[in-house]
Biopython code that builds the backbone (N, CA, C, O; Angstrom):
import numpy as np
from Bio.PDB.StructureBuilder import StructureBuilder

atoms = [
    (1, "MET", "N", (34.730, -45.170, 108.155)),
    (1, "MET", "CA", (33.532, -45.237, 108.930)),
    (1, "MET", "C", (33.493, -44.139, 109.995)),
    (1, "MET", "O", (32.436, -43.582, 110.290)),
    (2, "THR", "N", (34.619, -43.848, 110.544)),
    (2, "THR", "CA", (34.669, -42.784, 111.557)),
    (2, "THR", "C", (34.388, -41.434, 110.927)),
    (2, "THR", "O", (33.830, -40.545, 111.570)),
    (3, "GLU", "N", (34.776, -41.279, 109.664)),
    (3, "GLU", "CA", (34.489, -40.008, 108.979)),
    (3, "GLU", "C", (32.984, -39.828, 108.813)),
    (3, "GLU", "O", (32.464, -38.724, 108.978)),
    (4, "VAL", "N", (32.290, -40.904, 108.489)),
    (4, "VAL", "CA", (30.840, -40.832, 108.308)),
    (4, "VAL", "C", (30.171, -40.487, 109.640)),
    (4, "VAL", "O", (29.275, -39.645, 109.689)),
    (5, "LYS", "N", (30.606, -41.136, 110.707)),
    (5, "LYS", "CA", (30.028, -40.861, 112.019)),
    (5, "LYS", "C", (30.267, -39.415, 112.429)),
    (5, "LYS", "O", (29.375, -38.757, 112.966)),
    (6, "SER", "N", (31.455, -38.934, 112.178)),
    (6, "SER", "CA", (31.740, -37.551, 112.546)),
    (6, "SER", "C", (30.928, -36.573, 111.689)),
    (6, "SER", "O", (30.456, -35.549, 112.182)),
    (7, "TRP", "N", (30.771, -36.901, 110.401)),
    (7, "TRP", "CA", (29.958, -36.035, 109.526)),
    (7, "TRP", "C", (28.519, -36.022, 110.010)),
    (7, "TRP", "O", (27.895, -34.961, 110.053)),
    (8, "VAL", "N", (27.976, -37.184, 110.377)),
    (8, "VAL", "CA", (26.597, -37.265, 110.866)),
    (8, "VAL", "C", (26.447, -36.457, 112.152)),
    (8, "VAL", "O", (25.446, -35.764, 112.331)),
    (9, "LYS", "N", (27.431, -36.538, 113.047)),
    (9, "LYS", "CA", (27.355, -35.768, 114.289)),
    (9, "LYS", "C", (27.387, -34.271, 114.015)),
    (9, "LYS", "O", (26.661, -33.500, 114.643)),
    (10, "GLU", "N", (28.231, -33.865, 113.074)),
    (10, "GLU", "CA", (28.330, -32.437, 112.749)),
    (10, "GLU", "C", (27.060, -31.932, 112.071)),
    (10, "GLU", "O", (26.632, -30.801, 112.303)),
    (11, "ASN", "N", (26.467, -32.767, 111.240)),
    (11, "ASN", "CA", (25.291, -32.354, 110.456)),
    (11, "ASN", "C", (24.030, -33.093, 110.926)),
    (11, "ASN", "O", (23.208, -33.500, 110.105)),
    (12, "SER", "N", (23.886, -33.258, 112.188)),
    (12, "SER", "CA", (22.731, -34.010, 112.723)),
    (12, "SER", "C", (21.405, -33.342, 112.361)),
    (12, "SER", "O", (20.416, -34.031, 112.110)),
    (13, "THR", "N", (21.373, -32.032, 112.334)),
    (13, "THR", "CA", (20.147, -31.327, 111.969)),
    (13, "THR", "C", (19.754, -31.662, 110.534)),
    (13, "THR", "O", (18.581, -31.898, 110.245)),
    (14, "LEU", "N", (20.735, -31.680, 109.641)),
    (14, "LEU", "CA", (20.467, -32.016, 108.242)),
    (14, "LEU", "C", (20.002, -33.460, 108.121)),
    (14, "LEU", "O", (19.088, -33.749, 107.348)),
    (15, "VAL", "N", (20.605, -34.359, 108.861)),
    (15, "VAL", "CA", (20.218, -35.769, 108.812)),
    (15, "VAL", "C", (18.788, -35.930, 109.313)),
    (15, "VAL", "O", (18.002, -36.649, 108.697)),
    (16, "TYR", "N", (18.434, -35.271, 110.426)),
    (16, "TYR", "CA", (17.066, -35.342, 110.935)),
    (16, "TYR", "C", (16.070, -34.746, 109.935)),
    (16, "TYR", "O", (14.970, -35.266, 109.749)),
    (17, "PHE", "N", (16.473, -33.663, 109.307)),
    (17, "PHE", "CA", (15.612, -33.037, 108.305)),
    (17, "PHE", "C", (15.376, -33.984, 107.134)),
    (17, "PHE", "O", (14.242, -34.137, 106.680)),
    (18, "LEU", "N", (16.442, -34.624, 106.640)),
    (18, "LEU", "CA", (16.299, -35.552, 105.522)),
    (18, "LEU", "C", (15.463, -36.770, 105.906)),
    (18, "LEU", "O", (14.669, -37.255, 105.099)),
    (19, "LEU", "N", (15.633, -37.262, 107.117)),
    (19, "LEU", "CA", (14.806, -38.376, 107.581)),
    (19, "LEU", "C", (13.332, -37.968, 107.669)),
    (19, "LEU", "O", (12.441, -38.729, 107.294)),
    (20, "ALA", "N", (13.098, -36.762, 108.166)),
    (20, "ALA", "CA", (11.718, -36.267, 108.258)),
    (20, "ALA", "C", (11.102, -36.116, 106.870)),
    (20, "ALA", "O", (9.926, -36.421, 106.673)),
    (21, "GLN", "N", (11.891, -35.647, 105.915)),
    (21, "GLN", "CA", (11.406, -35.530, 104.537)),
    (21, "GLN", "C", (11.075, -36.908, 103.969)),
    (21, "GLN", "O", (10.063, -37.070, 103.286)),
    (22, "PHE", "N", (11.905, -37.882, 104.241)),
    (22, "PHE", "CA", (11.672, -39.241, 103.768)),
    (22, "PHE", "C", (10.383, -39.813, 104.369)),
    (22, "PHE", "O", (9.588, -40.442, 103.672)),
    (23, "VAL", "N", (10.191, -39.587, 105.655)),
    (23, "VAL", "CA", (8.964, -40.055, 106.316)),
    (23, "VAL", "C", (7.740, -39.347, 105.732)),
    (23, "VAL", "O", (6.710, -39.979, 105.498)),
    (24, "ALA", "N", (7.853, -38.033, 105.495)),
    (24, "ALA", "CA", (6.729, -37.274, 104.930)),
    (24, "ALA", "C", (6.391, -37.767, 103.533)),
    (24, "ALA", "O", (5.216, -37.912, 103.194)),
    (25, "LEU", "N", (7.410, -38.027, 102.717)),
    (25, "LEU", "CA", (7.164, -38.550, 101.375)),
    (25, "LEU", "C", (6.528, -39.937, 101.434)),
    (25, "LEU", "O", (5.629, -40.245, 100.651)),
    (26, "GLY", "N", (6.990, -40.759, 102.349)),
    (26, "GLY", "CA", (6.392, -42.083, 102.513)),
    (26, "GLY", "C", (4.935, -41.997, 102.929)),
    (26, "GLY", "O", (4.097, -42.743, 102.423)),
    (27, "ALA", "N", (4.628, -41.087, 103.852)),
    (27, "ALA", "CA", (3.239, -40.905, 104.299)),
    (27, "ALA", "C", (2.366, -40.387, 103.160)),
    (27, "ALA", "O", (1.223, -40.816, 102.999)),
    (28, "ALA", "N", (2.911, -39.464, 102.374)),
    (28, "ALA", "CA", (2.147, -38.946, 101.237)),
    (28, "ALA", "C", (1.890, -40.055, 100.218)),
    (28, "ALA", "O", (0.787, -40.174, 99.686)),
    (29, "GLY", "N", (2.898, -40.852, 99.956)),
    (29, "GLY", "CA", (2.726, -41.970, 99.022)),
    (29, "GLY", "C", (1.690, -42.964, 99.520)),
    (29, "GLY", "O", (0.862, -43.446, 98.747)),
    (30, "ALA", "N", (1.737, -43.270, 100.808)),
    (30, "ALA", "CA", (0.755, -44.195, 101.387)),
    (30, "ALA", "C", (-0.651, -43.611, 101.320)),
    (30, "ALA", "O", (-1.618, -44.326, 101.056)),
    (31, "SER", "N", (-0.756, -42.315, 101.558)),
    (31, "SER", "CA", (-2.059, -41.656, 101.492)),
    (31, "SER", "C", (-2.621, -41.695, 100.069)),
    (31, "SER", "O", (-3.803, -41.978, 99.875)),
    (32, "ILE", "N", (-1.798, -41.417, 99.103)),
    (32, "ILE", "CA", (-2.229, -41.451, 97.698)),
    (32, "ILE", "C", (-2.632, -42.859, 97.308)),
    (32, "ILE", "O", (-3.645, -43.053, 96.636)),
    (33, "LEU", "N", (-1.851, -43.840, 97.721)),
    (33, "LEU", "CA", (-2.174, -45.232, 97.419)),
    (33, "LEU", "C", (-3.506, -45.628, 98.050)),
    (33, "LEU", "O", (-4.325, -46.283, 97.406)),
    (34, "ALA", "N", (-3.730, -45.236, 99.303)),
    (34, "ALA", "CA", (-5.000, -45.550, 99.976)),
    (34, "ALA", "C", (-6.168, -44.885, 99.261)),
    (34, "ALA", "O", (-7.226, -45.496, 99.107)),
    (35, "TYR", "N", (-5.991, -43.641, 98.822)),
    (35, "TYR", "CA", (-7.058, -42.941, 98.103)),
    (35, "TYR", "C", (-7.373, -43.642, 96.787)),
    (35, "TYR", "O", (-8.541, -43.799, 96.429)),
    (36, "MET", "N", (-6.336, -44.063, 96.068)),
    (36, "MET", "CA", (-6.546, -44.737, 94.783)),
    (36, "MET", "C", (-7.268, -46.071, 94.985)),
    (36, "MET", "O", (-8.149, -46.421, 94.200)),
    (37, "VAL", "N", (-6.906, -46.806, 96.017)),
    (37, "VAL", "CA", (-7.585, -48.076, 96.298)),
    (37, "VAL", "C", (-9.043, -47.827, 96.647)),
    (37, "VAL", "O", (-9.927, -48.545, 96.180)),
    (38, "LYS", "N", (-9.298, -46.812, 97.467)),
    (38, "LYS", "CA", (-10.673, -46.484, 97.859)),
    (38, "LYS", "C", (-11.498, -46.071, 96.641)),
    (38, "LYS", "O", (-12.650, -46.480, 96.497)),
    (39, "LEU", "N", (-10.906, -45.263, 95.771)),
    (39, "LEU", "CA", (-11.595, -44.823, 94.568)),
    (39, "LEU", "C", (-11.887, -45.997, 93.644)),
    (39, "LEU", "O", (-12.985, -46.097, 93.098)),
    (40, "GLU", "N", (-10.928, -46.872, 93.468)),
    (40, "GLU", "CA", (-11.121, -48.047, 92.613)),
    (40, "GLU", "C", (-12.208, -48.949, 93.193)),
    (40, "GLU", "O", (-12.995, -49.530, 92.446)),
    (41, "THR", "N", (-12.255, -49.068, 94.511)),
    (41, "THR", "CA", (-13.298, -49.876, 95.149)),
    (41, "THR", "C", (-14.671, -49.275, 94.878)),
    (41, "THR", "O", (-15.622, -49.998, 94.581)),
    (42, "ARG", "N", (-14.774, -47.958, 94.979)),
    (42, "ARG", "CA", (-16.057, -47.299, 94.694)),
    (42, "ARG", "C", (-16.478, -47.518, 93.247)),
    (42, "ARG", "O", (-17.643, -47.812, 92.977)),
    (43, "VAL", "N", (-15.552, -47.379, 92.330)),
    (43, "VAL", "CA", (-15.873, -47.568, 90.913)),
    (43, "VAL", "C", (-16.337, -48.995, 90.671)),
    (43, "VAL", "O", (-17.319, -49.223, 89.965)),
    (44, "HIS", "N", (-15.634, -49.951, 91.255)),
    (44, "HIS", "CA", (-16.022, -51.357, 91.081)),
    (44, "HIS", "C", (-17.414, -51.610, 91.653)),
    (44, "HIS", "O", (-18.225, -52.309, 91.046)),
    (45, "THR", "N", (-17.685, -51.040, 92.823)),
    (45, "THR", "CA", (-19.004, -51.208, 93.443)),
    (45, "THR", "C", (-20.085, -50.602, 92.563)),
    (45, "THR", "O", (-21.144, -51.203, 92.378)),
    (46, "MET", "N", (-19.831, -49.428, 92.023)),
    (46, "MET", "CA", (-20.821, -48.789, 91.163)),
    (46, "MET", "C", (-21.029, -49.583, 89.881)),
    (46, "MET", "O", (-22.149, -49.674, 89.378)),
    (47, "GLU", "N", (-19.953, -50.158, 89.352)),
    (47, "GLU", "CA", (-20.089, -50.940, 88.124)),
    (47, "GLU", "C", (-20.891, -52.208, 88.365)),
    (47, "GLU", "O", (-21.668, -52.614, 87.500)),
    (48, "THR", "N", (-20.725, -52.838, 89.511)),
    (48, "THR", "CA", (-21.434, -54.095, 89.757)),
    (48, "THR", "C", (-22.840, -53.861, 90.286)),
    (48, "THR", "O", (-23.803, -54.378, 89.718)),
    (49, "ARG", "N", (-22.980, -53.096, 91.359)),
    (49, "ARG", "CA", (-24.300, -52.873, 91.955)),
    (49, "ARG", "C", (-25.078, -51.789, 91.240)),
    (49, "ARG", "O", (-26.290, -51.897, 91.054)),
    (50, "GLY", "N", (-24.387, -50.764, 90.848)),
    (50, "GLY", "CA", (-25.059, -49.596, 90.282)),
    (50, "GLY", "C", (-25.710, -49.857, 88.956)),
    (50, "GLY", "O", (-26.719, -49.226, 88.638)),
    (51, "ALA", "N", (-25.173, -50.765, 88.164)),
    (51, "ALA", "CA", (-25.721, -51.025, 86.843)),
    (51, "ALA", "C", (-27.142, -51.579, 86.956)),
    (51, "ALA", "O", (-28.044, -51.110, 86.261)),
    (52, "ALA", "N", (-27.346, -52.558, 87.813)),
    (52, "ALA", "CA", (-28.680, -53.139, 87.982)),
    (52, "ALA", "C", (-29.646, -52.097, 88.532)),
    (52, "ALA", "O", (-30.796, -52.024, 88.098)),
    (53, "TYR", "N", (-29.186, -51.292, 89.485)),
    (53, "TYR", "CA", (-30.031, -50.254, 90.074)),
    (53, "TYR", "C", (-30.433, -49.233, 89.013)),
    (53, "TYR", "O", (-31.593, -48.827, 88.939)),
    (54, "THR", "N", (-29.466, -48.824, 88.196)),
    (54, "THR", "CA", (-29.745, -47.841, 87.150)),
    (54, "THR", "C", (-30.732, -48.396, 86.130)),
    (54, "THR", "O", (-31.647, -47.691, 85.704)),
    (55, "VAL", "N", (-30.554, -49.640, 85.741)),
    (55, "VAL", "CA", (-31.462, -50.256, 84.770)),
    (55, "VAL", "C", (-32.874, -50.330, 85.340)),
    (55, "VAL", "O", (-33.838, -50.026, 84.638)),
    (56, "SER", "N", (-33.006, -50.727, 86.597)),
    (56, "SER", "CA", (-34.344, -50.815, 87.188)),
    (56, "SER", "C", (-34.992, -49.432, 87.290)),
    (56, "SER", "O", (-36.194, -49.293, 87.066)),
    (57, "ARG", "N", (-34.208, -48.422, 87.623)),
    (57, "ARG", "CA", (-34.762, -47.056, 87.678)),
    (57, "ARG", "C", (-35.185, -46.590, 86.298)),
    (57, "ARG", "O", (-36.222, -45.945, 86.146)),
    (58, "MET", "N", (-34.377, -46.918, 85.284)),
    (58, "MET", "CA", (-34.741, -46.515, 83.919)),
    (58, "MET", "C", (-36.010, -47.228, 83.465)),
    (58, "MET", "O", (-36.833, -46.633, 82.769)),
    (59, "ASP", "N", (-36.184, -48.500, 83.851)),
    (59, "ASP", "CA", (-37.410, -49.217, 83.514)),
    (59, "ASP", "C", (-38.618, -48.551, 84.161)),
    (59, "ASP", "O", (-39.663, -48.403, 83.526)),
    (60, "GLU", "N", (-38.477, -48.149, 85.428)),
    (60, "GLU", "CA", (-39.563, -47.434, 86.108)),
    (60, "GLU", "C", (-39.887, -46.128, 85.388)),
    (60, "GLU", "O", (-41.054, -45.774, 85.225)),
    (61, "MET", "N", (-38.849, -45.419, 84.961)),
    (61, "MET", "CA", (-39.062, -44.156, 84.245)),
    (61, "MET", "C", (-39.763, -44.407, 82.918)),
    (61, "MET", "O", (-40.655, -43.649, 82.536)),
    (62, "LYS", "N", (-39.370, -45.461, 82.213)),
    (62, "LYS", "CA", (-40.019, -45.783, 80.937)),
    (62, "LYS", "C", (-41.501, -46.073, 81.139)),
    (62, "LYS", "O", (-42.337, -45.645, 80.344)),
    (63, "LEU", "N", (-41.827, -46.808, 82.212)),
    (63, "LEU", "CA", (-43.231, -47.100, 82.490)),
    (63, "LEU", "C", (-44.014, -45.831, 82.792)),
    (63, "LEU", "O", (-45.128, -45.654, 82.300)),
    (64, "SER", "N", (-43.435, -44.947, 83.598)),
    (64, "SER", "CA", (-44.155, -43.705, 83.913)),
    (64, "SER", "C", (-44.269, -42.812, 82.682)),
    (64, "SER", "O", (-45.274, -42.120, 82.518)),
    (65, "ILE", "N", (-43.266, -42.815, 81.819)),
    (65, "ILE", "CA", (-43.350, -42.030, 80.579)),
    (65, "ILE", "C", (-44.437, -42.591, 79.670)),
    (65, "ILE", "O", (-45.205, -41.834, 79.077)),
    (66, "ALA", "N", (-44.503, -43.922, 79.559)),
    (66, "ALA", "CA", (-45.545, -44.536, 78.729)),
    (66, "ALA", "C", (-46.927, -44.189, 79.264)),
    (66, "ALA", "O", (-47.837, -43.896, 78.489)),
    (67, "LYS", "N", (-47.094, -44.221, 80.611)),
    (67, "LYS", "CA", (-48.379, -43.865, 81.217)),
    (67, "LYS", "C", (-48.732, -42.409, 80.921)),
    (67, "LYS", "O", (-49.876, -42.100, 80.588)),
    (68, "LEU", "N", (-47.752, -41.518, 81.041)),
    (68, "LEU", "CA", (-48.006, -40.108, 80.745)),
    (68, "LEU", "C", (-48.357, -39.897, 79.279)),
    (68, "LEU", "O", (-49.214, -39.075, 78.955)),
    (69, "GLU", "N", (-47.696, -40.638, 78.390)),
    (69, "GLU", "CA", (-48.012, -40.514, 76.958)),
    (69, "GLU", "C", (-49.441, -40.959, 76.680)),
    (69, "GLU", "O", (-50.135, -40.343, 75.870)),
    (70, "GLN", "N", (-49.889, -42.026, 77.345)),
    (70, "GLN", "CA", (-51.276, -42.475, 77.168)),
    (70, "GLN", "C", (-52.253, -41.407, 77.651)),
    (70, "GLN", "O", (-53.254, -41.123, 76.992)),
    (71, "GLU", "N", (-51.955, -40.823, 78.801)),
    (71, "GLU", "CA", (-52.832, -39.766, 79.321)),
    (71, "GLU", "C", (-52.837, -38.554, 78.399)),
    (71, "GLU", "O", (-53.879, -37.932, 78.191)),
    (72, "ILE", "N", (-51.685, -38.224, 77.852)),
    (72, "ILE", "CA", (-51.605, -37.087, 76.922)),
    (72, "ILE", "C", (-52.446, -37.360, 75.693)),
    (72, "ILE", "O", (-53.190, -36.490, 75.241)),
    (73, "ASN", "N", (-52.334, -38.574, 75.145)),
    (73, "ASN", "CA", (-53.115, -38.919, 73.952)),
    (73, "ASN", "C", (-54.611, -38.897, 74.258)),
    (73, "ASN", "O", (-55.403, -38.429, 73.441)),
    (74, "LYS", "N", (-55.006, -39.403, 75.434)),
    (74, "LYS", "CA", (-56.417, -39.402, 75.817)),
    (74, "LYS", "C", (-56.919, -37.964, 75.963)),
    (74, "LYS", "O", (-58.006, -37.635, 75.488)),
    (75, "ASN", "N", (-56.138, -37.118, 76.611)),
    (75, "ASN", "CA", (-56.536, -35.715, 76.777)),
    (75, "ASN", "C", (-56.578, -34.991, 75.441)),
    (75, "ASN", "O", (-57.453, -34.154, 75.219)),
    (76, "ASP", "N", (-55.654, -35.299, 74.558)),
    (76, "ASP", "CA", (-55.643, -34.681, 73.232)),
    (76, "ASP", "C", (-56.901, -35.050, 72.453)),
    (76, "ASP", "O", (-57.515, -34.193, 71.819)),
    (77, "ASP", "N", (-57.288, -36.336, 72.501)),
    (77, "ASP", "CA", (-58.512, -36.767, 71.825)),
    (77, "ASP", "C", (-59.727, -36.070, 72.414)),
    (77, "ASP", "O", (-60.625, -35.647, 71.686)),
    (78, "SER", "N", (-59.752, -35.952, 73.741)),
    (78, "SER", "CA", (-60.874, -35.301, 74.410)),
    (78, "SER", "C", (-60.963, -33.833, 74.011)),
    (78, "SER", "O", (-62.050, -33.324, 73.736)),
    (79, "ILE", "N", (-59.840, -33.167, 73.979)),
    (79, "ILE", "CA", (-59.832, -31.743, 73.587)),
    (79, "ILE", "C", (-60.276, -31.588, 72.143)),
    (79, "ILE", "O", (-61.030, -30.667, 71.829)),
    (80, "ARG", "N", (-59.828, -32.458, 71.267)),
    (80, "ARG", "CA", (-60.247, -32.380, 69.858)),
    (80, "ARG", "C", (-61.763, -32.565, 69.724)),
    (80, "ARG", "O", (-62.413, -31.854, 68.958)),
    (81, "ARG", "N", (-62.321, -33.527, 70.475)),
    (81, "ARG", "CA", (-63.767, -33.739, 70.419)),
    (81, "ARG", "C", (-64.517, -32.515, 70.921)),
    (81, "ARG", "O", (-65.506, -32.099, 70.318)),
    (82, "ILE", "N", (-64.047, -31.936, 72.024)),
    (82, "ILE", "CA", (-64.711, -30.750, 72.576)),
    (82, "ILE", "C", (-64.661, -29.596, 71.578)),
    (82, "ILE", "O", (-65.665, -28.920, 71.358)),
    (83, "VAL", "N", (-63.504, -29.373, 70.981)),
    (83, "VAL", "CA", (-63.374, -28.282, 70.003)),
    (83, "VAL", "C", (-64.264, -28.544, 68.797)),
    (83, "VAL", "O", (-64.887, -27.621, 68.272)),
    (84, "GLU", "N", (-64.327, -29.784, 68.359)),
    (84, "GLU", "CA", (-65.158, -30.119, 67.205)),
    (84, "GLU", "C", (-66.634, -29.870, 67.510)),
    (84, "GLU", "O", (-67.358, -29.300, 66.693)),
    (85, "ILE", "N", (-67.072, -30.301, 68.691)),
    (85, "ILE", "CA", (-68.471, -30.097, 69.075)),
    (85, "ILE", "C", (-68.772, -28.614, 69.226)),
    (85, "ILE", "O", (-69.818, -28.154, 68.768)),
    (86, "MET", "N", (-67.890, -27.862, 69.852)),
    (86, "MET", "CA", (-68.128, -26.435, 70.061)),
    (86, "MET", "C", (-68.120, -25.676, 68.741)),
    (86, "MET", "O", (-68.931, -24.768, 68.557)),
    (87, "THR", "N", (-67.236, -26.018, 67.828)),
    (87, "THR", "CA", (-67.213, -25.294, 66.548)),
    (87, "THR", "C", (-68.386, -25.711, 65.672)),
    (87, "THR", "O", (-68.825, -24.920, 64.838)),
    (88, "ARG", "N", (-68.909, -26.921, 65.829)),
    (88, "ARG", "CA", (-70.055, -27.379, 65.057)),
    (88, "ARG", "C", (-71.312, -26.605, 65.456)),
    (88, "ARG", "O", (-72.180, -26.352, 64.621)),
    (89, "GLU", "N", (-71.406, -26.236, 66.714)),
    (89, "GLU", "CA", (-72.607, -25.554, 67.215)),
    (89, "GLU", "C", (-72.545, -24.042, 67.063)),
    (89, "GLU", "O", (-73.505, -23.349, 67.399)),
    (90, "LEU", "N", (-71.426, -23.518, 66.560)),
    (90, "LEU", "CA", (-71.344, -22.068, 66.359)),
    (90, "LEU", "C", (-72.245, -21.663, 65.206)),
    (90, "LEU", "O", (-72.331, -22.350, 64.188)),
    (91, "PRO", "N", (-72.911, -20.539, 65.388)),
    (91, "PRO", "CA", (-73.766, -20.093, 64.265)),
    (91, "PRO", "C", (-72.906, -19.600, 63.104)),
    (91, "PRO", "O", (-71.921, -18.890, 63.306)),
    (92, "ARG", "N", (-73.277, -19.973, 61.923)),
    (92, "ARG", "CA", (-72.501, -19.563, 60.749)),
    (92, "ARG", "C", (-73.128, -18.296, 60.170)),
    (92, "ARG", "O", (-74.349, -18.141, 60.145)),
    (93, "LYS", "N", (-72.292, -17.425, 59.722)),
    (93, "LYS", "CA", (-72.776, -16.156, 59.177)),
    (93, "LYS", "C", (-72.785, -16.181, 57.682)),
    (93, "LYS", "O", (-73.164, -15.195, 57.050)),
]
sb = StructureBuilder()
sb.init_structure("model")
sb.init_model(0)
sb.init_chain("A")
sb.init_seg("    ")
for serial, (resi, resn, name, xyz) in enumerate(atoms, 1):
    if name == "N":
        sb.init_residue(resn, " ", resi, " ")
    sb.init_atom(name, np.array(xyz, "f"), 0.0, 1.0, " ", f" {name:<3s}", serial, name[0])
structure = sb.get_structure()
């Protein structure tokens, strides 16, 4: 035991360095663990809340697309009628 104490006294700088490395590794591990927990929490939140939100937004988009398609079809019919009337009234040679 006295040999260990004397070795520690002689190499105190090395012992402090190794302790500091151990603390730094522990802090890095804790930081990584905290990040992983935070990320998993975000994913879980998005899976539970985000799914309903996404579905409702997609339903709104489908309704607006259907409305635009109706307007497109109405405008297409109107343009066809106008072209038909205009070509009917052209003088034939």
